C-alpha positions in Angstrom: 122.3 110.5 217.3 123.3 114.1 217.8 125.4 116.1 215.4 127.6 119.1 216.3 127.9 122.2 214.1 131.0 124.3 213.9 130.7 127.4 211.7 134.0 128.6 210.2 134.9 132.3 210.2 137.4 131.9 207.3 134.9 130.5 204.8 131.1 130.1 204.3 131.0 126.4 205.5 129.9 124.6 208.6 131.8 121.5 209.9 129.1 119.1 210.9 130.1 116.1 213.0 127.6 113.3 212.8 127.5 110.5 215.5 125.4 107.4 215.9 125.6 105.4 219.1 126.2 101.6 219.2 122.6 101.1 220.2 121.2 103.4 217.6 123.3 101.6 215.0 121.9 98.3 216.2 125.5 97.1 216.8 126.3 97.4 213.1 129.8 96.6 211.9 129.9 99.5 209.5 127.9 102.7 209.0 127.9 105.1 206.1 126.6 108.6 206.1 124.7 109.0 202.8 122.9 112.2 201.7 122.5 115.2 199.4 126.1 116.3 200.2 127.6 113.1 198.6 125.0 112.4 195.9 123.5 109.6 198.0 126.6 107.5 197.3 126.0 104.2 199.1 129.7 103.4 198.5 131.0 106.5 200.4 133.7 105.8 203.0 132.4 104.3 206.2 132.2 106.4 209.3 134.9 105.9 211.9 134.0 103.3 214.5 134.9 104.4 218.1 136.0 102.1 221.0 132.5 102.4 222.6 130.9 101.0 219.4 129.5 104.3 218.1 130.4 105.8 214.7 131.4 109.3 213.8 132.4 111.4 210.8 132.8 115.1 210.0 131.8 116.8 206.7 132.0 120.4 205.6 128.6 121.8 204.3 127.9 125.1 202.7 126.1 127.5 204.9 122.4 128.6 204.5 121.2 125.3 203.2 119.3 122.1 204.2 120.7 118.7 203.5 118.8 115.4 203.6 120.6 112.3 204.8 120.3 108.9 206.4 122.7 106.3 207.9 123.3 103.1 206.0 124.0 100.2 208.4 126.0 97.2 207.2 125.3 98.3 203.6 121.7 97.0 203.9 119.5 98.8 206.5 118.6 102.5 206.6 118.4 104.5 209.9 117.4 108.1 210.5 119.0 110.5 212.9 116.2 111.0 215.5 117.8 114.2 216.7 117.8 115.8 213.3 116.7 119.4 212.7 113.8 118.2 210.6 112.4 115.3 208.6 111.0 115.2 205.0 109.4 112.4 203.0 111.8 110.4 200.9 111.5 110.6 197.1 112.4 107.0 196.7 110.6 105.2 199.6 107.8 105.5 202.1 110.3 106.5 204.8 111.4 110.0 205.9 114.8 111.4 205.5 116.6 113.3 208.2 117.6 116.9 207.6 120.5 119.0 208.9 120.1 122.8 208.6 123.3 124.9 208.4 
């Protein structure tokens, strides 16, 4: 579940493209990216499903910060990004949250 970072010269943000493969998404029909950057909004727009069954979305994040996030599969199951920059214990469950550092 790699993500790609693109730092912009024109402003202090980084465009981060998140991607989760079909296998990593356990063949989910919908996946949402939920985290600090969207207030952990479980009704955020779903990620775009690609022809190969993977899902992707791009968000702009302010530089020099860490953001916790997880993927919400079919609005019911949580999945981490196992290629994340770091992991931290969740404040609301016994799981860890993925972290992207920009």
